[in-house]
PDB file with SEQRES, HELIX, SHEET and CRYST1 records, atoms N, CA, C and O in Angstrom:
SEQRES   1 A   84  MET ILE SER GLN PHE ASP GLY ASN SER ASP GLY ALA LEU          
SEQRES   2 A   84  SER LYS ASN GLU VAL PRO GLU GLN PHE GLN GLY PHE PHE          
SEQRES   3 A   84  GLY LEU ILE ASP GLN ASN ARG ASP GLY ALA ILE ASP VAL          
SEQRES   4 A   84  ALA GLU ALA THR LYS PHE VAL GLN MET SER GLY GLY SER          
SEQRES   5 A   84  PRO GLY GLY PHE GLY ARG ARG GLN GLY GLN GLY GLN SER          
SEQRES   6 A   84  ARG SER GLY GLY GLY ARG ARG ASN ARG GLY GLY SER ARG          
SEQRES   7 A   84  GLY ASN ARG THR THR PRO                                      
HELIX    1 AA1 LYS A   15  GLU A   17  5                                   3    
HELIX    2 AA2 GLU A   20  PHE A   25  5                                   6    
HELIX    3 AA3 PHE A   26  ILE A   29  1                                   4    
HELIX    4 AA4 VAL A   39  MET A   48  1                                  10    
SHEET    1 AA1 2 LEU A  13  SER A  14  0                                        
SHEET    2 AA1 2 ALA A  36  ILE A  37 -1                                        
CRYST1    1.000    1.000    1.000  90.00  90.00  90.00 P 1           1          
ATOM      1  N   MET A   1      -9.273  -0.936 -10.740  1.00  0.00           N  
ATOM      2  CA  MET A   1     -10.678  -0.637 -10.585  1.00  0.00           C  
ATOM      3  C   MET A   1     -11.029   0.685 -11.238  1.00  0.00           C  
ATOM      4  O   MET A   1     -12.052   0.780 -11.916  1.00  0.00           O  
ATOM      5  N   ILE A   2     -10.214   1.702 -11.052  1.00  0.00           N  
ATOM      6  CA  ILE A   2     -10.497   2.988 -11.686  1.00  0.00           C  
ATOM      7  C   ILE A   2     -10.178   2.941 -13.180  1.00  0.00           C  
ATOM      8  O   ILE A   2     -10.892   3.527 -13.993  1.00  0.00           O  
ATOM      9  N   SER A   3      -9.112   2.245 -13.530  1.00  0.00           N  
ATOM     10  CA  SER A   3      -8.665   2.240 -14.925  1.00  0.00           C  
ATOM     11  C   SER A   3      -9.729   1.752 -15.900  1.00  0.00           C  
ATOM     12  O   SER A   3      -9.741   2.169 -17.058  1.00  0.00           O  
ATOM     13  N   GLN A   4     -10.617   0.879 -15.451  1.00  0.00           N  
ATOM     14  CA  GLN A   4     -11.636   0.373 -16.380  1.00  0.00           C  
ATOM     15  C   GLN A   4     -12.668   1.432 -16.761  1.00  0.00           C  
ATOM     16  O   GLN A   4     -13.367   1.275 -17.762  1.00  0.00           O  
ATOM     17  N   PHE A   5     -12.776   2.514 -15.974  1.00  0.00           N  
ATOM     18  CA  PHE A   5     -13.728   3.583 -16.273  1.00  0.00           C  
ATOM     19  C   PHE A   5     -13.050   4.904 -16.623  1.00  0.00           C  
ATOM     20  O   PHE A   5     -13.718   5.838 -17.067  1.00  0.00           O  
ATOM     21  N   ASP A   6     -11.744   4.998 -16.431  1.00  0.00           N  
ATOM     22  CA  ASP A   6     -10.992   6.231 -16.604  1.00  0.00           C  
ATOM     23  C   ASP A   6     -10.737   6.496 -18.087  1.00  0.00           C  
ATOM     24  O   ASP A   6      -9.701   6.115 -18.633  1.00  0.00           O  
ATOM     25  N   GLY A   7     -11.693   7.150 -18.717  1.00  0.00           N  
ATOM     26  CA  GLY A   7     -11.629   7.375 -20.158  1.00  0.00           C  
ATOM     27  C   GLY A   7     -10.461   8.222 -20.614  1.00  0.00           C  
ATOM     28  O   GLY A   7      -9.938   8.000 -21.706  1.00  0.00           O  
ATOM     29  N   ASN A   8     -10.031   9.192 -19.810  1.00  0.00           N  
ATOM     30  CA  ASN A   8      -8.929  10.056 -20.222  1.00  0.00           C  
ATOM     31  C   ASN A   8      -7.599   9.671 -19.580  1.00  0.00           C  
ATOM     32  O   ASN A   8      -6.612  10.393 -19.718  1.00  0.00           O  
ATOM     33  N   SER A   9      -7.568   8.544 -18.881  1.00  0.00           N  
ATOM     34  CA  SER A   9      -6.347   7.970 -18.286  1.00  0.00           C  
ATOM     35  C   SER A   9      -5.582   8.936 -17.374  1.00  0.00           C  
ATOM     36  O   SER A   9      -4.351   8.959 -17.370  1.00  0.00           O  
ATOM     37  N   ASP A  10      -6.334   9.734 -16.599  1.00  0.00           N  
ATOM     38  CA  ASP A  10      -5.668  10.659 -15.685  1.00  0.00           C  
ATOM     39  C   ASP A  10      -5.529  10.093 -14.269  1.00  0.00           C  
ATOM     40  O   ASP A  10      -5.019  10.773 -13.378  1.00  0.00           O  
ATOM     41  N   GLY A  11      -5.979   8.854 -14.058  1.00  0.00           N  
ATOM     42  CA  GLY A  11      -5.836   8.222 -12.755  1.00  0.00           C  
ATOM     43  C   GLY A  11      -6.942   8.545 -11.777  1.00  0.00           C  
ATOM     44  O   GLY A  11      -6.878   8.156 -10.611  1.00  0.00           O  
ATOM     45  N   ALA A  12      -7.962   9.258 -12.242  1.00  0.00           N  
ATOM     46  CA  ALA A  12      -9.105   9.614 -11.396  1.00  0.00           C  
ATOM     47  C   ALA A  12     -10.363   9.586 -12.252  1.00  0.00           C  
ATOM     48  O   ALA A  12     -10.293   9.608 -13.481  1.00  0.00           O  
ATOM     49  N   LEU A  13     -11.501   9.538 -11.595  1.00  0.00           N  
ATOM     50  CA  LEU A  13     -12.773   9.515 -12.320  1.00  0.00           C  
ATOM     51  C   LEU A  13     -13.515  10.821 -12.125  1.00  0.00           C  
ATOM     52  O   LEU A  13     -13.803  11.224 -10.998  1.00  0.00           O  
ATOM     53  N   SER A  14     -13.822  11.482 -13.234  1.00  0.00           N  
ATOM     54  CA  SER A  14     -14.690  12.649 -13.167  1.00  0.00           C  
ATOM     55  C   SER A  14     -16.125  12.133 -13.158  1.00  0.00           C  
ATOM     56  O   SER A  14     -16.364  10.955 -13.427  1.00  0.00           O  
ATOM     57  N   LYS A  15     -17.074  13.005 -12.851  1.00  0.00           N  
ATOM     58  CA  LYS A  15     -18.463  12.557 -12.715  1.00  0.00           C  
ATOM     59  C   LYS A  15     -18.974  11.881 -13.992  1.00  0.00           C  
ATOM     60  O   LYS A  15     -19.744  10.924 -13.912  1.00  0.00           O  
ATOM     61  N   ASN A  16     -18.557  12.363 -15.164  1.00  0.00           N  
ATOM     62  CA  ASN A  16     -19.059  11.753 -16.400  1.00  0.00           C  
ATOM     63  C   ASN A  16     -18.396  10.411 -16.711  1.00  0.00           C  
ATOM     64  O   ASN A  16     -18.844   9.708 -17.617  1.00  0.00           O  
ATOM     65  N   GLU A  17     -17.337  10.038 -15.982  1.00  0.00           N  
ATOM     66  CA  GLU A  17     -16.692   8.733 -16.170  1.00  0.00           C  
ATOM     67  C   GLU A  17     -17.225   7.671 -15.200  1.00  0.00           C  
ATOM     68  O   GLU A  17     -17.010   6.476 -15.403  1.00  0.00           O  
ATOM     69  N   VAL A  18     -17.909   8.107 -14.160  1.00  0.00           N  
ATOM     70  CA  VAL A  18     -18.436   7.186 -13.149  1.00  0.00           C  
ATOM     71  C   VAL A  18     -19.628   6.428 -13.732  1.00  0.00           C  
ATOM     72  O   VAL A  18     -20.476   7.031 -14.389  1.00  0.00           O  
ATOM     73  N   PRO A  19     -19.705   5.118 -13.500  1.00  0.00           N  
ATOM     74  CA  PRO A  19     -20.861   4.350 -13.987  1.00  0.00           C  
ATOM     75  C   PRO A  19     -22.178   4.961 -13.507  1.00  0.00           C  
ATOM     76  O   PRO A  19     -22.260   5.497 -12.402  1.00  0.00           O  
ATOM     77  N   GLU A  20     -23.184   4.875 -14.338  1.00  0.00           N  
ATOM     78  CA  GLU A  20     -24.477   5.504 -14.075  1.00  0.00           C  
ATOM     79  C   GLU A  20     -25.036   5.169 -12.687  1.00  0.00           C  
ATOM     80  O   GLU A  20     -25.582   6.041 -12.012  1.00  0.00           O  
ATOM     81  N   GLN A  21     -24.901   3.913 -12.264  1.00  0.00           N  
ATOM     82  CA  GLN A  21     -25.477   3.514 -10.980  1.00  0.00           C  
ATOM     83  C   GLN A  21     -24.793   4.184  -9.791  1.00  0.00           C  
ATOM     84  O   GLN A  21     -25.311   4.127  -8.676  1.00  0.00           O  
ATOM     85  N   PHE A  22     -23.629   4.822 -10.009  1.00  0.00           N  
ATOM     86  CA  PHE A  22     -22.906   5.510  -8.931  1.00  0.00           C  
ATOM     87  C   PHE A  22     -22.966   7.027  -9.049  1.00  0.00           C  
ATOM     88  O   PHE A  22     -22.395   7.729  -8.215  1.00  0.00           O  
ATOM     89  N   GLN A  23     -23.643   7.545 -10.061  1.00  0.00           N  
ATOM     90  CA  GLN A  23     -23.716   8.993 -10.250  1.00  0.00           C  
ATOM     91  C   GLN A  23     -24.263   9.699  -8.997  1.00  0.00           C  
ATOM     92  O   GLN A  23     -23.752  10.748  -8.605  1.00  0.00           O  
ATOM     93  N   GLY A  24     -25.280   9.136  -8.385  1.00  0.00           N  
ATOM     94  CA  GLY A  24     -25.882   9.742  -7.204  1.00  0.00           C  
ATOM     95  C   GLY A  24     -24.979   9.721  -5.982  1.00  0.00           C  
ATOM     96  O   GLY A  24     -25.204  10.470  -5.031  1.00  0.00           O  
ATOM     97  N   PHE A  25     -23.965   8.873  -5.997  1.00  0.00           N  
ATOM     98  CA  PHE A  25     -23.041   8.760  -4.870  1.00  0.00           C  
ATOM     99  C   PHE A  25     -21.757   9.556  -5.076  1.00  0.00           C  
ATOM    100  O   PHE A  25     -20.892   9.566  -4.201  1.00  0.00           O  
ATOM    101  N   PHE A  26     -21.623  10.213  -6.204  1.00  0.00           N  
ATOM    102  CA  PHE A  26     -20.373  10.875  -6.540  1.00  0.00           C  
ATOM    103  C   PHE A  26     -19.906  11.819  -5.432  1.00  0.00           C  
ATOM    104  O   PHE A  26     -18.744  11.770  -5.028  1.00  0.00           O  
ATOM    105  N   GLY A  27     -20.796  12.671  -4.941  1.00  0.00           N  
ATOM    106  CA  GLY A  27     -20.438  13.621  -3.893  1.00  0.00           C  
ATOM    107  C   GLY A  27     -20.012  12.949  -2.604  1.00  0.00           C  
ATOM    108  O   GLY A  27     -19.160  13.468  -1.882  1.00  0.00           O  
ATOM    109  N   LEU A  28     -20.592  11.808  -2.313  1.00  0.00           N  
ATOM    110  CA  LEU A  28     -20.227  11.046  -1.119  1.00  0.00           C  
ATOM    111  C   LEU A  28     -18.847  10.400  -1.285  1.00  0.00           C  
ATOM    112  O   LEU A  28     -18.048  10.385  -0.348  1.00  0.00           O  
ATOM    113  N   ILE A  29     -18.577   9.878  -2.458  1.00  0.00           N  
ATOM    114  CA  ILE A  29     -17.305   9.206  -2.723  1.00  0.00           C  
ATOM    115  C   ILE A  29     -16.166  10.222  -2.832  1.00  0.00           C  
ATOM    116  O   ILE A  29     -15.059   9.964  -2.360  1.00  0.00           O  
ATOM    117  N   ASP A  30     -16.430  11.363  -3.446  1.00  0.00           N  
ATOM    118  CA  ASP A  30     -15.414  12.406  -3.634  1.00  0.00           C  
ATOM    119  C   ASP A  30     -15.227  13.171  -2.319  1.00  0.00           C  
ATOM    120  O   ASP A  30     -15.741  14.276  -2.145  1.00  0.00           O  
ATOM    121  N   GLN A  31     -14.488  12.560  -1.414  1.00  0.00           N  
ATOM    122  CA  GLN A  31     -14.316  13.096  -0.062  1.00  0.00           C  
ATOM    123  C   GLN A  31     -13.654  14.471  -0.013  1.00  0.00           C  
ATOM    124  O   GLN A  31     -14.033  15.301   0.814  1.00  0.00           O  
ATOM    125  N   ASN A  32     -12.682  14.731  -0.871  1.00  0.00           N  
ATOM    126  CA  ASN A  32     -11.983  16.016  -0.818  1.00  0.00           C  
ATOM    127  C   ASN A  32     -12.629  17.087  -1.698  1.00  0.00           C  
ATOM    128  O   ASN A  32     -12.122  18.205  -1.794  1.00  0.00           O  
ATOM    129  N   ARG A  33     -13.734  16.748  -2.331  1.00  0.00           N  
ATOM    130  CA  ARG A  33     -14.543  17.675  -3.136  1.00  0.00           C  
ATOM    131  C   ARG A  33     -13.750  18.369  -4.243  1.00  0.00           C  
ATOM    132  O   ARG A  33     -13.952  19.551  -4.521  1.00  0.00           O  
ATOM    133  N   ASP A  34     -12.840  17.610  -4.873  1.00  0.00           N  
ATOM    134  CA  ASP A  34     -12.071  18.194  -5.969  1.00  0.00           C  
ATOM    135  C   ASP A  34     -12.688  17.912  -7.334  1.00  0.00           C  
ATOM    136  O   ASP A  34     -12.120  18.280  -8.362  1.00  0.00           O  
ATOM    137  N   GLY A  35     -13.845  17.262  -7.347  1.00  0.00           N  
ATOM    138  CA  GLY A  35     -14.518  16.980  -8.609  1.00  0.00           C  
ATOM    139  C   GLY A  35     -14.057  15.715  -9.295  1.00  0.00           C  
ATOM    140  O   GLY A  35     -14.422  15.454 -10.441  1.00  0.00           O  
ATOM    141  N   ALA A  36     -13.243  14.919  -8.589  1.00  0.00           N  
ATOM    142  CA  ALA A  36     -12.746  13.664  -9.157  1.00  0.00           C  
ATOM    143  C   ALA A  36     -12.610  12.631  -8.046  1.00  0.00           C  
ATOM    144  O   ALA A  36     -12.352  12.971  -6.891  1.00  0.00           O  
ATOM    145  N   ILE A  37     -12.786  11.379  -8.409  1.00  0.00           N  
ATOM    146  CA  ILE A  37     -12.617  10.279  -7.460  1.00  0.00           C  
ATOM    147  C   ILE A  37     -11.280   9.625  -7.764  1.00  0.00           C  
ATOM    148  O   ILE A  37     -11.074   9.078  -8.847  1.00  0.00           O  
ATOM    149  N   ASP A  38     -10.371   9.689  -6.791  1.00  0.00           N  
ATOM    150  CA  ASP A  38      -9.061   9.071  -6.985  1.00  0.00           C  
ATOM    151  C   ASP A  38      -9.059   7.651  -6.425  1.00  0.00           C  
ATOM    152  O   ASP A  38     -10.063   7.187  -5.886  1.00  0.00           O  
ATOM    153  N   VAL A  39      -7.943   6.977  -6.554  1.00  0.00           N  
ATOM    154  CA  VAL A  39      -7.833   5.580  -6.128  1.00  0.00           C  
ATOM    155  C   VAL A  39      -8.151   5.421  -4.643  1.00  0.00           C  
ATOM    156  O   VAL A  39      -8.877   4.504  -4.258  1.00  0.00           O  
ATOM    157  N   ALA A  40      -7.615   6.306  -3.814  1.00  0.00           N  
ATOM    158  CA  ALA A  40      -7.849   6.208  -2.371  1.00  0.00           C  
ATOM    159  C   ALA A  40      -9.331   6.367  -2.033  1.00  0.00           C  
ATOM    160  O   ALA A  40      -9.856   5.630  -1.198  1.00  0.00           O  
ATOM    161  N   GLU A  41     -10.003   7.315  -2.669  1.00  0.00           N  
ATOM    162  CA  GLU A  41     -11.428   7.539  -2.410  1.00  0.00           C  
ATOM    163  C   GLU A  41     -12.265   6.359  -2.899  1.00  0.00           C  
ATOM    164  O   GLU A  41     -13.192   5.930  -2.211  1.00  0.00           O  
ATOM    165  N   ALA A  42     -11.945   5.835  -4.074  1.00  0.00           N  
ATOM    166  CA  ALA A  42     -12.683   4.692  -4.608  1.00  0.00           C  
ATOM    167  C   ALA A  42     -12.484   3.460  -3.735  1.00  0.00           C  
ATOM    168  O   ALA A  42     -13.435   2.728  -3.463  1.00  0.00           O  
ATOM    169  N   THR A  43     -11.245   3.230  -3.295  1.00  0.00           N  
ATOM    170  CA  THR A  43     -10.944   2.077  -2.447  1.00  0.00           C  
ATOM    171  C   THR A  43     -11.707   2.169  -1.130  1.00  0.00           C  
ATOM    172  O   THR A  43     -12.281   1.182  -0.671  1.00  0.00           O  
ATOM    173  N   LYS A  44     -11.712   3.341  -0.531  1.00  0.00           N  
ATOM    174  CA  LYS A  44     -12.424   3.535   0.733  1.00  0.00           C  
ATOM    175  C   LYS A  44     -13.916   3.272   0.547  1.00  0.00           C  
ATOM    176  O   LYS A  44     -14.540   2.626   1.389  1.00  0.00           O  
ATOM    177  N   PHE A  45     -14.491   3.768  -0.548  1.00  0.00           N  
ATOM    178  CA  PHE A  45     -15.916   3.555  -0.808  1.00  0.00           C  
ATOM    179  C   PHE A  45     -16.228   2.072  -0.975  1.00  0.00           C  
ATOM    180  O   PHE A  45     -17.197   1.571  -0.406  1.00  0.00           O  
ATOM    181  N   VAL A  46     -15.414   1.377  -1.749  1.00  0.00           N  
ATOM    182  CA  VAL A  46     -15.644  -0.050  -1.985  1.00  0.00           C  
ATOM    183  C   VAL A  46     -15.550  -0.826  -0.677  1.00  0.00           C  
ATOM    184  O   VAL A  46     -16.381  -1.696  -0.418  1.00  0.00           O  
ATOM    185  N   GLN A  47     -14.557  -0.528   0.144  1.00  0.00           N  
ATOM    186  CA  GLN A  47     -14.404  -1.220   1.427  1.00  0.00           C  
ATOM    187  C   GLN A  47     -15.583  -0.942   2.351  1.00  0.00           C  
ATOM    188  O   GLN A  47     -16.079  -1.854   3.013  1.00  0.00           O  
ATOM    189  N   MET A  48     -16.034   0.299   2.400  1.00  0.00           N  
ATOM    190  CA  MET A  48     -17.153   0.660   3.269  1.00  0.00           C  
ATOM    191  C   MET A  48     -18.467   0.054   2.799  1.00  0.00           C  
ATOM    192  O   MET A  48     -19.369  -0.190   3.601  1.00  0.00           O  
ATOM    193  N   SER A  49     -18.573  -0.189   1.493  1.00  0.00           N  
ATOM    194  CA  SER A  49     -19.811  -0.758   0.962  1.00  0.00           C  
ATOM    195  C   SER A  49     -19.786  -2.277   0.935  1.00  0.00           C  
ATOM    196  O   SER A  49     -20.725  -2.911   0.454  1.00  0.00           O  
ATOM    197  N   GLY A  50     -18.712  -2.858   1.450  1.00  0.00           N  
ATOM    198  CA  GLY A  50     -18.634  -4.314   1.536  1.00  0.00           C  
ATOM    199  C   GLY A  50     -18.174  -4.984   0.267  1.00  0.00           C  
ATOM    200  O   GLY A  50     -18.327  -6.196   0.115  1.00  0.00           O  
ATOM    201  N   GLY A  51     -17.614  -4.222  -0.647  1.00  0.00           N  
ATOM    202  CA  GLY A  51     -17.160  -4.797  -1.900  1.00  0.00           C  
ATOM    203  C   GLY A  51     -15.691  -5.155  -1.881  1.00  0.00           C  
ATOM    204  O   GLY A  51     -14.985  -4.923  -0.899  1.00  0.00           O  
ATOM    205  N   SER A  52     -15.253  -5.717  -2.973  1.00  0.00           N  
ATOM    206  CA  SER A  52     -13.838  -6.058  -3.102  1.00  0.00           C  
ATOM    207  C   SER A  52     -13.181  -5.033  -4.002  1.00  0.00           C  
ATOM    208  O   SER A  52     -13.810  -4.544  -4.940  1.00  0.00           O  
ATOM    209  N   PRO A  53     -11.923  -4.694  -3.735  1.00  0.00           N  
ATOM    210  CA  PRO A  53     -11.241  -3.685  -4.530  1.00  0.00           C  
ATOM    211  C   PRO A  53     -11.174  -3.999  -6.016  1.00  0.00           C  
ATOM    212  O   PRO A  53     -10.984  -3.086  -6.819  1.00  0.00           O  
ATOM    213  N   GLY A  54     -11.322  -5.237  -6.404  1.00  0.00           N  
ATOM    214  CA  GLY A  54     -11.249  -5.607  -7.818  1.00  0.00           C  
ATOM    215  C   GLY A  54     -12.434  -5.147  -8.635  1.00  0.00           C  
ATOM    216  O   GLY A  54     -12.344  -5.089  -9.861  1.00  0.00           O  
ATOM    217  N   GLY A  55     -13.531  -4.821  -8.004  1.00  0.00           N  
ATOM    218  CA  GLY A  55     -14.714  -4.404  -8.734  1.00  0.00           C  
ATOM    219  C   GLY A  55     -15.350  -3.201  -8.094  1.00  0.00           C  
ATOM    220  O   GLY A  55     -15.711  -3.252  -6.919  1.00  0.00           O  
ATOM    221  N   PHE A  56     -15.499  -2.127  -8.820  1.00  0.00           N  
ATOM    222  CA  PHE A  56     -16.024  -0.879  -8.282  1.00  0.00           C  
ATOM    223  C   PHE A  56     -17.433  -1.090  -7.761  1.00  0.00           C  
ATOM    224  O   PHE A  56     -18.386  -1.171  -8.537  1.00  0.00           O  
ATOM    225  N   GLY A  57     -17.564  -1.182  -6.409  1.00  0.00           N  
ATOM    226  CA  GLY A  57     -18.863  -1.355  -5.804  1.00  0.00           C  
ATOM    227  C   GLY A  57     -19.416  -2.749  -5.842  1.00  0.00           C  
ATOM    228  O   GLY A  57     -20.536  -2.966  -5.379  1.00  0.00           O  
ATOM    229  N   ARG A  58     -18.697  -3.694  -6.362  1.00  0.00           N  
ATOM    230  CA  ARG A  58     -19.177  -5.071  -6.437  1.00  0.00           C  
ATOM    231  C   ARG A  58     -19.056  -5.723  -5.074  1.00  0.00           C  
ATOM    232  O   ARG A  58     -17.980  -5.712  -4.476  1.00  0.00           O  
ATOM    233  N   ARG A  59     -20.121  -6.278  -4.586  1.00  0.00           N  
ATOM    234  CA  ARG A  59     -20.107  -6.914  -3.276  1.00  0.00           C  
ATOM    235  C   ARG A  59     -19.494  -8.289  -3.351  1.00  0.00           C  
ATOM    236  O   ARG A  59     -19.662  -9.007  -4.337  1.00  0.00           O  
ATOM    237  N   GLN A  60     -18.787  -8.647  -2.308  1.00  0.00           N  
ATOM    238  CA  GLN A  60     -18.169  -9.964  -2.282  1.00  0.00           C  
ATOM    239  C   GLN A  60     -19.260 -11.020  -2.343  1.00  0.00           C  
ATOM    240  O   GLN A  60     -20.280 -10.916  -1.661  1.00  0.00           O  
ATOM    241  N   GLY A  61     -19.038 -12.028  -3.159  1.00  0.00           N  
ATOM    242  CA  GLY A  61     -19.987 -13.124  -3.254  1.00  0.00           C  
ATOM    243  C   GLY A  61     -21.144 -12.847  -4.196  1.00  0.00           C  
ATOM    244  O   GLY A  61     -21.965 -13.733  -4.436  1.00  0.00           O  
ATOM    245  N   GLN A  62     -21.229 -11.629  -4.740  1.00  0.00           N  
ATOM    246  CA  GLN A  62     -22.329 -11.327  -5.636  1.00  0.00           C  
ATOM    247  C   GLN A  62     -22.255 -12.232  -6.854  1.00  0.00           C  
ATOM    248  O   GLN A  62     -21.209 -12.346  -7.493  1.00  0.00           O  
ATOM    249  N   GLY A  63     -23.351 -12.863  -7.164  1.00  0.00           N  
ATOM    250  CA  GLY A  63     -23.385 -13.752  -8.302  1.00  0.00           C  
ATOM    251  C   GLY A  63     -22.946 -15.167  -7.986  1.00  0.00           C  
ATOM    252  O   GLY A  63     -22.981 -16.041  -8.852  1.00  0.00           O  
ATOM    253  N   GLN A  64     -22.536 -15.393  -6.764  1.00  0.00           N  
ATOM    254  CA  GLN A  64     -22.127 -16.731  -6.376  1.00  0.00           C  
ATOM    255  C   GLN A  64     -23.187 -17.309  -5.464  1.00  0.00           C  
ATOM    256  O   GLN A  64     -23.730 -16.606  -4.611  1.00  0.00           O  
ATOM    257  N   SER A  65     -23.481 -18.566  -5.635  1.00  0.00           N  
ATOM    258  CA  SER A  65     -24.474 -19.189  -4.780  1.00  0.00           C  
ATOM    259  C   SER A  65     -23.790 -19.887  -3.621  1.00  0.00           C  
ATOM    260  O   SER A  65     -22.654 -20.350  -3.730  1.00  0.00           O  
ATOM    261  N   ARG A  66     -24.498 -19.950  -2.524  1.00  0.00           N  
ATOM    262  CA  ARG A  66     -23.971 -20.659  -1.363  1.00  0.00           C  
ATOM    263  C   ARG A  66     -24.098 -22.150  -1.584  1.00  0.00           C  
ATOM    264  O   ARG A  66     -25.023 -22.626  -2.242  1.00  0.00           O  
ATOM    265  N   SER A  67     -23.155 -22.873  -1.025  1.00  0.00           N  
ATOM    266  CA  SER A  67     -23.251 -24.318  -1.148  1.00  0.00           C  
ATOM    267  C   SER A  67     -24.372 -24.825  -0.257  1.00  0.00           C  
ATOM    268  O   SER A  67     -24.646 -24.238   0.790  1.00  0.00           O  
ATOM    269  N   GLY A  68     -25.002 -25.876  -0.650  1.00  0.00           N  
ATOM    270  CA  GLY A  68     -26.086 -26.440   0.142  1.00  0.00           C  
ATOM    271  C   GLY A  68     -27.428 -25.874  -0.239  1.00  0.00           C  
ATOM    272  O   GLY A  68     -28.452 -26.460   0.113  1.00  0.00           O  
ATOM    273  N   GLY A  69     -27.473 -24.768  -0.936  1.00  0.00           N  
ATOM    274  CA  GLY A  69     -28.657 -24.055  -1.379  1.00  0.00           C  
ATOM    275  C   GLY A  69     -29.971 -24.389  -0.709  1.00  0.00           C  
ATOM    276  O   GLY A  69     -30.243 -25.556  -0.427  1.00  0.00           O  
ATOM    277  N   GLY A  70     -30.764 -23.417  -0.457  1.00  0.00           N  
ATOM    278  CA  GLY A  70     -32.088 -23.622   0.111  1.00  0.00           C  
ATOM    279  C   GLY A  70     -32.089 -23.810   1.615  1.00  0.00           C  
ATOM    280  O   GLY A  70     -31.070 -23.660   2.289  1.00  0.00           O  
ATOM    281  N   ARG A  71     -33.257 -24.140   2.110  1.00  0.00           N  
ATOM    282  CA  ARG A  71     -33.422 -24.336   3.550  1.00  0.00           C  
ATOM    283  C   ARG A  71     -32.813 -25.624   4.030  1.00  0.00           C  
ATOM    284  O   ARG A  71     -32.761 -26.632   3.325  1.00  0.00           O  
ATOM    285  N   ARG A  72     -32.361 -25.549   5.240  1.00  0.00           N  
ATOM    286  CA  ARG A  72     -31.859 -26.767   5.861  1.00  0.00           C  
ATOM    287  C   ARG A  72     -32.873 -27.246   6.866  1.00  0.00           C  
ATOM    288  O   ARG A  72     -33.520 -26.448   7.544  1.00  0.00           O  
ATOM    289  N   ASN A  73     -33.007 -28.535   6.960  1.00  0.00           N  
ATOM    290  CA  ASN A  73     -33.917 -29.103   7.933  1.00  0.00           C  
ATOM    291  C   ASN A  73     -33.137 -29.300   9.223  1.00  0.00           C  
ATOM    292  O   ASN A  73     -32.443 -30.302   9.396  1.00  0.00           O  
ATOM    293  N   ARG A  74     -33.260 -28.327  10.131  1.00  0.00           N  
ATOM    294  CA  ARG A  74     -32.476 -28.348  11.355  1.00  0.00           C  
ATOM    295  C   ARG A  74     -33.082 -29.244  12.421  1.00  0.00           C  
ATOM    296  O   ARG A  74     -32.458 -29.483  13.455  1.00  0.00           O  
ATOM    297  N   GLY A  75     -34.259 -29.731  12.192  1.00  0.00           N  
ATOM    298  CA  GLY A  75     -34.926 -30.537  13.208  1.00  0.00           C  
ATOM    299  C   GLY A  75     -34.857 -32.024  12.909  1.00  0.00           C  
ATOM    300  O   GLY A  75     -35.785 -32.763  13.236  1.00  0.00           O  
ATOM    301  N   GLY A  76     -33.800 -32.461  12.311  1.00  0.00           N  
ATOM    302  CA  GLY A  76     -33.683 -33.881  11.996  1.00  0.00           C  
ATOM    303  C   GLY A  76     -34.470 -34.226  10.760  1.00  0.00           C  
ATOM    304  O   GLY A  76     -34.332 -33.578   9.723  1.00  0.00           O  
ATOM    305  N   SER A  77     -35.301 -35.254  10.868  1.00  0.00           N  
ATOM    306  CA  SER A  77     -36.028 -35.712   9.674  1.00  0.00           C  
ATOM    307  C   SER A  77     -37.498 -35.333   9.746  1.00  0.00           C  
ATOM    308  O   SER A  77     -38.340 -36.039   9.192  1.00  0.00           O  
ATOM    309  N   ARG A  78     -37.823 -34.245  10.409  1.00  0.00           N  
ATOM    310  CA  ARG A  78     -39.210 -33.798  10.496  1.00  0.00           C  
ATOM    311  C   ARG A  78     -39.824 -33.670   9.120  1.00  0.00           C  
ATOM    312  O   ARG A  78     -39.178 -33.218   8.175  1.00  0.00           O  
ATOM    313  N   GLY A  79     -41.042 -34.061   9.023  1.00  0.00           N  
ATOM    314  CA  GLY A  79     -41.741 -33.960   7.763  1.00  0.00           C  
ATOM    315  C   GLY A  79     -41.471 -35.150   6.853  1.00  0.00           C  
ATOM    316  O   GLY A  79     -42.161 -35.327   5.849  1.00  0.00           O  
ATOM    317  N   ASN A  80     -40.508 -35.942   7.177  1.00  0.00           N  
ATOM    318  CA  ASN A  80     -40.167 -37.085   6.349  1.00  0.00           C  
ATOM    319  C   ASN A  80     -40.408 -38.407   7.110  1.00  0.00           C  
ATOM    320  O   ASN A  80     -39.959 -39.473   6.689  1.00  0.00           O  
ATOM    321  N   ARG A  81     -41.111 -38.305   8.212  1.00  0.00           N  
ATOM    322  CA  ARG A  81     -41.313 -39.488   9.038  1.00  0.00           C  
ATOM    323  C   ARG A  81     -42.372 -40.415   8.452  1.00  0.00           C  
ATOM    324  O   ARG A  81     -43.353 -39.980   7.850  1.00  0.00           O  
ATOM    325  N   THR A  82     -42.144 -41.659   8.644  1.00  0.00           N  
ATOM    326  CA  THR A  82     -43.166 -42.652   8.269  1.00  0.00           C  
ATOM    327  C   THR A  82     -43.602 -43.340   9.539  1.00  0.00           C  
ATOM    328  O   THR A  82     -42.799 -43.528  10.453  1.00  0.00           O  
ATOM    329  N   THR A  83     -44.854 -43.715   9.610  1.00  0.00           N  
ATOM    330  CA  THR A  83     -45.349 -44.384  10.814  1.00  0.00           C  
ATOM    331  C   THR A  83     -45.068 -45.860  10.720  1.00  0.00           C  
ATOM    332  O   THR A  83     -45.280 -46.488   9.682  1.00  0.00           O  
ATOM    333  N   PRO A  84     -44.582 -46.413  11.833  1.00  0.00           N  
ATOM    334  CA  PRO A  84     -44.254 -47.852  11.829  1.00  0.00           C  
ATOM    335  C   PRO A  84     -45.472 -48.742  11.788  1.00  0.00           C  
ATOM    336  O   PRO A  84     -45.342 -49.966  11.780  1.00  0.00           O  
TER     337      PRO A  84                                                      
END                                                                             
């Protein structure tokens, strides 16, 4: 997860290596305030944000549709009745 953004291959992300959408969260993710996000900090952030470790900040199920799509008619055949 870090390696895909780690431009200088030091095993951590400096603020200029973090994707733009996470720039505002850098201080929150960098728990030890050393100016870099290491694997442990990135993993903790992804887990807390509901994402999977394989994608930095990517939420599980993002881009996937649920089976059955749309509303379910929980009341039987309401709205589809015909009069005898």
